[in-house]
C-alpha positions as CSV (number, residue, x, y, z in Angstrom):
1,M,-11.7,17.6,32.9
2,E,-11.3,14.1,31.7
3,I,-14.7,14.1,30.6
4,M,-14.1,17.6,28.4
5,L,-11.2,15.8,26.8
6,I,-13.0,12.7,25.8
7,F,-16.1,15.0,24.5
8,V,-13.3,16.8,22.2
9,L,-11.8,13.5,20.8
10,V,-15.2,12.1,20.2
11,L,-16.3,15.4,18.4
12,A,-13.1,15.7,16.3
13,S,-13.3,12.1,15.5
14,F,-16.8,12.5,14.0
15,L,-16.1,15.7,12.4
16,G,-12.9,14.3,10.6
17,F,-15.0,11.3,9.7
18,E,-17.4,13.7,8.0
19,L,-14.9,15.9,6.3
20,I,-12.8,13.0,4.8
21,S,-15.9,11.4,3.6
22,K,-16.9,14.5,1.5
23,V,-13.7,14.7,-0.2
24,P,-13.5,13.3,-3.9
25,S,-11.5,10.4,-4.7
26,Q,-9.3,12.2,-7.0
27,L,-8.4,14.7,-4.2
28,H,-7.8,12.2,-1.6
29,T,-4.3,11.0,-2.2
30,P,-2.8,14.6,-2.9
31,L,-4.5,15.9,0.3
32,M,-3.4,13.3,2.4
33,S,0.1,13.1,1.1
34,G,0.2,16.7,1.8
35,S,-0.9,16.7,5.2
36,N,1.3,13.7,6.1
37,A,4.5,15.9,5.0
38,I,3.3,18.6,7.1
39,S,2.8,16.6,10.1
40,G,6.6,16.9,10.8
41,I,5.4,19.2,13.5
42,T,4.2,16.0,15.3
43,I,8.0,15.0,15.3
44,V,8.8,18.4,16.9
45,G,6.3,17.9,19.5
46,A,7.1,14.5,20.0
47,I,10.8,15.3,20.7
48,L,10.1,17.9,23.0
49,S,7.8,15.9,25.0
50,L,10.5,13.2,25.3
51,T,13.1,15.7,26.6
52,G,10.8,16.8,29.0
53,T,10.7,13.3,30.5
54,F,14.5,13.2,30.7
55,V,14.8,16.7,32.7
56,V,11.8,15.9,35.1
57,E,12.8,12.4,36.2
58,G,10.4,10.8,33.6
59,S,9.0,7.4,34.3
60,T,9.7,4.5,32.3
61,I,6.3,4.5,30.5
62,R,6.8,8.3,29.5
63,I,10.1,7.3,28.0
64,I,8.8,4.3,26.0
65,L,5.6,6.3,24.9
66,G,7.7,9.5,23.8
67,T,10.0,6.9,21.8
68,L,7.3,5.3,20.0
69,S,5.6,8.8,19.3
70,V,8.8,9.8,17.6
71,F,9.2,6.4,15.6
72,F,5.3,6.6,14.4
73,A,5.5,10.2,13.5
74,T,8.5,9.6,11.7
75,I,7.0,6.8,9.3
76,N,4.0,9.2,9.0
77,V,6.5,11.9,7.5
78,V,8.6,9.5,5.4
79,G,5.1,7.8,4.0
80,G,4.0,11.3,3.2
81,Y,6.8,12.2,1.3
82,M,7.0,8.7,-0.5
83,V,3.3,9.2,-1.6
84,T,3.8,12.8,-2.6
85,D,7.0,11.7,-4.6
86,R,5.3,8.8,-6.4
87,M,2.1,10.9,-7.2
88,L,4.2,13.7,-8.9
89,S,6.2,11.2,-10.9
90,M,2.8,10.1,-12.6
91,F,2.7,13.8,-14.1
92,T,6.4,13.9,-15.3
93,S,6.6,13.6,-19.3
94,S,7.7,10.3,-21.0
95,K,10.6,12.1,-22.6
96,K,11.9,13.0,-19.3
97,K,11.3,9.5,-18.0
98,E,13.5,8.2,-21.0
99,S,16.3,10.6,-20.4
100,D,16.6,9.4,-16.8
101,K,17.1,5.8,-17.6
């Protein structure tokens, strides 16, 4: 079973690298910021995983890894929103920027 999981991990890594390397640089930032913002599902999964460790007498390592996964997923989502906001601010008109000041 472990060999199958390692095989899927290696195959997904190669496929991800090939797909990302084919994306033009003009589309890279919008696609990455959108996918980072959508990855809020990761936070839900991490929280569910973490709560499961408290119900079934989880070991300390599970609690630490669950907490770290929630922390890093939150950083990922917040960073995605920040990149998206910064990218969208590049497309606002100069009149609107002056009125905001």
